N, C-alpha and C positions, 0 to 999 in steps of 0.2 A: 496777191489778191487781197483786196480790202475785205476784212470781215463784216458781215451784216449785223446789225444790233437787233435786239429783240424789242419789237414794238409793245409797249406797256401802256395802253390807253388809260387805265385807271390811275396810274401813277402820274401821267401827263395831266389829266383832269385835276388831280389833287394838287399838284405843283402850280398849274396854271391858276387854280382858285386861291391858293395861298399867296401867289404874286399879287393877284387882284385885290385880295383882302388887305395885304400890306399897303397897297397903294391908296386904297379907299381909306384906311386908318390913318395913313399920314396926311392925306388931304383934309380929313376931318378933325384931326387933332391939332395939326400945325398949319393947314391951309397951304401945304407945299406939295409939289409934284414930285413923285418918287423917281426922279431922273438920277441914276447913280453918278453919272459924271459931275452933275451939279452938286450933288451931295458931297462928293470926294473933293471937289474944288473948295467948297464952303468949310469942309472939316480942316483944310489946309490953311485957310485964311481968315475964318470967323473966329470969335472969341466968346467965351461965357456960355450961357444957356444954348445959344444957336450952334456952337460947336459941339456941345455935350450931346444934344439929340442926333446930330449927324454922326458922331463917332459911335454912339448906341446903334443906330441903324446899321452901320457898316459892320459892326462887331456881330450884330445879329445875323447878318448875311453869311459871314464866315462860320460863325458857331453853327448856324442851322444847316449849312452844307456840309460841314465836318461831321455833325451828329447823324445827318441822313446818310451819308456815305459809310459811316462806321457801322450803324445799325443795319443798313441794308446789305452791306458787303459788296457795294457796287464798284469799289476801287480795287478789289482783289485781282491781282494780276494784270492791272492796267499799266501799260508802258507807252510813253511818249514816242511818236514816230518822227519828231523833230528834235534837233539838237538845242541846247540851251541858248546859244547865240540866235538861232532862228526864232525861238520862242520870244527872246528879249526884243528883237526887232519887230516881230509881229505885234507884240504888246505896245511898243511905241508907235507903231503905225496906226493901231486902233485908237490910241490916245490923240494922235494928230487928227485922225479923221473925225473923231467926236468933237474936237474943238472946232474944226472946219464946218461941220454939220450942225453946230449949235445944239448938241445934245447927243444922247445914246439911244440904244434900243429900248430901255425901260422908260425914258422920258418921251420919246417920240412914239414908239410902237405900242406900248401899253397905255401910258397916260394920255398922250396927245391924240391918238385915234379915237379913244374912248370919249374925248371932248370934240370929236369932229374938227380938229385942227387940220386945215388943207396943208400948211407948212409941215406938220407931223406926217400926214399921209404921203406927201412927196418924199420927205426924207426916208421914211421907211421903205418905200418902193426902191429908192435908190440904194440904200444899204443892203437890202436883200438881193437886189440884182447884182451888186458888187460882190457879195458873198458868193452867189452862184458862179459868176464869171471867175472869181478866183479859185474856186473848187475846180472847175472845168480845166483852167490853165494849169494848176498845180498837178492834178490827177492825170489829165490826158495829154497835155502838151509837154509837161516837165517829167511826167512819170513818176512823181514822189508819192509815197503813201500807197502804192499800188502793190 
Protein backbone atom coordinates (compact mmCIF):
# COMPACT_ATOMS: atom_id res chain seq x y z
CA UNK A 1 0.00 0.00 0.00
CA UNK A 2 1.20 3.52 -0.80
CA UNK A 3 1.72 5.68 2.26
CA UNK A 4 -0.21 8.91 2.31
CA UNK A 5 1.66 12.15 2.74
CA UNK A 6 0.91 14.81 5.27
CA UNK A 7 -0.65 17.84 3.58
CA UNK A 8 1.10 20.98 4.74
CA UNK A 9 -0.71 23.99 3.26
CA UNK A 10 1.56 26.58 4.87
CA UNK A 11 4.67 24.97 3.45
CA UNK A 12 2.98 24.75 0.05
CA UNK A 13 2.05 28.44 0.22
CA UNK A 14 5.59 29.41 1.21
CA UNK A 15 7.15 27.21 -1.47
CA UNK A 16 4.79 28.44 -4.17
CA UNK A 17 5.39 32.04 -3.15
CA UNK A 18 9.16 31.54 -3.37
CA UNK A 19 8.83 30.02 -6.84
CA UNK A 20 6.69 32.96 -7.93
CA UNK A 21 9.12 35.44 -6.39
CA UNK A 22 12.06 33.83 -8.18
CA UNK A 23 10.17 33.97 -11.50
CA UNK A 24 9.29 37.64 -10.99
CA UNK A 25 12.83 38.56 -9.95
CA UNK A 26 14.33 36.81 -12.98
CA UNK A 27 11.87 38.57 -15.31
CA UNK A 28 12.54 41.91 -13.62
CA UNK A 29 16.34 41.61 -13.48
CA UNK A 30 17.09 39.77 -16.74
CA UNK A 31 13.91 39.99 -18.78
CA UNK A 32 13.90 36.17 -18.89
CA UNK A 33 11.27 33.55 -18.19
CA UNK A 34 12.16 31.11 -15.42
CA UNK A 35 11.79 27.99 -17.54
CA UNK A 36 14.27 25.53 -16.09
CA UNK A 37 14.73 23.51 -19.29
CA UNK A 38 15.64 26.69 -21.18
CA UNK A 39 17.96 27.81 -18.40
CA UNK A 40 19.72 24.42 -18.42
CA UNK A 41 20.02 24.43 -22.24
CA UNK A 42 21.50 27.93 -22.14
CA UNK A 43 23.89 26.99 -19.33
CA UNK A 44 25.26 24.27 -21.60
CA UNK A 45 25.51 26.39 -24.75
CA UNK A 46 25.97 30.05 -23.77
CA UNK A 47 29.16 31.82 -22.71
CA UNK A 48 30.11 34.73 -20.49
CA UNK A 49 27.60 36.62 -18.35
CA UNK A 50 24.67 34.83 -20.00
CA UNK A 51 26.05 31.51 -18.81
CA UNK A 52 26.97 32.87 -15.36
CA UNK A 53 23.45 33.90 -14.35
CA UNK A 54 22.07 30.59 -15.61
CA UNK A 55 24.56 28.54 -13.61
CA UNK A 56 23.93 30.73 -10.55
CA UNK A 57 20.17 30.20 -10.85
CA UNK A 58 20.61 26.41 -11.14
CA UNK A 59 23.05 26.33 -8.22
CA UNK A 60 20.49 28.24 -6.15
CA UNK A 61 17.84 25.63 -7.00
CA UNK A 62 20.04 22.80 -5.77
CA UNK A 63 21.34 24.60 -2.69
CA UNK A 64 17.87 25.78 -1.72
CA UNK A 65 16.48 22.25 -1.98
CA UNK A 66 19.40 20.75 -0.06
CA UNK A 67 19.18 23.35 2.72
CA UNK A 68 15.40 23.04 3.00
CA UNK A 69 15.61 19.24 3.18
CA UNK A 70 18.42 19.36 5.72
CA UNK A 71 16.81 21.84 8.09
CA UNK A 72 13.32 20.37 7.83
CA UNK A 73 14.41 16.74 8.09
CA UNK A 74 12.18 16.02 5.08
CA UNK A 75 14.46 13.36 3.63
CA UNK A 76 14.86 11.29 6.79
CA UNK A 77 14.04 7.70 5.94
CA UNK A 78 13.09 8.42 2.31
CA UNK A 79 13.73 5.53 -0.05
CA UNK A 80 13.18 5.40 -3.79
CA UNK A 81 10.58 2.90 -4.94
CA UNK A 82 12.22 2.70 -8.37
CA UNK A 83 15.57 1.25 -9.40
CA UNK A 84 18.38 3.44 -10.73
CA UNK A 85 17.87 2.31 -14.38
CA UNK A 86 14.15 3.18 -14.13
CA UNK A 87 15.01 6.61 -12.71
CA UNK A 88 17.54 7.24 -15.51
CA UNK A 89 15.04 6.24 -18.22
CA UNK A 90 12.34 8.35 -16.56
CA UNK A 91 14.68 11.35 -16.47
CA UNK A 92 15.56 10.92 -20.14
CA UNK A 93 11.88 10.66 -21.07
CA UNK A 94 11.16 13.87 -19.15
CA UNK A 95 13.98 15.58 -21.06
CA UNK A 96 12.65 14.36 -24.42
CA UNK A 97 9.12 15.44 -23.49
CA UNK A 98 10.39 18.85 -22.43
CA UNK A 99 12.07 19.37 -25.79
CA UNK A 100 8.98 18.13 -27.66
CA UNK A 101 6.72 20.43 -25.64
CA UNK A 102 8.96 23.44 -26.12
CA UNK A 103 9.36 23.95 -22.38
CA UNK A 104 8.83 22.56 -18.92
CA UNK A 105 6.42 22.94 -16.03
CA UNK A 106 8.16 26.03 -14.72
CA UNK A 107 8.23 27.80 -18.09
CA UNK A 108 4.73 26.87 -19.18
CA UNK A 109 2.94 26.18 -15.89
CA UNK A 110 4.28 29.00 -13.76
CA UNK A 111 5.42 31.72 -16.16
CA UNK A 112 3.32 30.97 -19.25
CA UNK A 113 -0.05 30.71 -17.52
CA UNK A 114 0.64 33.88 -15.53
CA UNK A 115 1.15 35.66 -18.89
CA UNK A 116 -2.09 34.13 -20.25
CA UNK A 117 -0.20 32.24 -22.96
CA UNK A 118 -2.64 29.91 -24.73
CA UNK A 119 0.25 27.70 -25.82
CA UNK A 120 1.35 27.35 -22.19
CA UNK A 121 -2.18 26.63 -21.00
CA UNK A 122 -2.51 23.79 -23.52
CA UNK A 123 0.97 22.46 -22.70
CA UNK A 124 0.21 22.51 -18.96
CA UNK A 125 -3.08 20.63 -19.42
CA UNK A 126 -1.31 18.04 -21.61
CA UNK A 127 1.55 17.36 -19.20
CA UNK A 128 -0.70 17.30 -16.14
CA UNK A 129 -3.04 14.83 -17.89
CA UNK A 130 -0.05 12.77 -19.04
CA UNK A 131 1.22 12.62 -15.46
CA UNK A 132 -2.16 11.51 -14.16
CA UNK A 133 -2.44 8.80 -16.83
CA UNK A 134 1.12 7.63 -16.10
CA UNK A 135 0.43 7.34 -12.36
CA UNK A 136 -2.78 5.41 -13.08
CA UNK A 137 -0.97 2.99 -15.40
CA UNK A 138 2.00 2.46 -13.08
CA UNK A 139 0.00 2.07 -9.88
CA UNK A 140 -3.18 0.37 -11.04
CA UNK A 141 -2.32 -1.52 -14.21
CA UNK A 142 1.30 -2.44 -13.53
CA UNK A 143 0.95 -2.62 -9.74
CA UNK A 144 4.18 -0.67 -9.10
CA UNK A 145 4.59 1.35 -5.93
CA UNK A 146 1.47 -0.15 -4.37
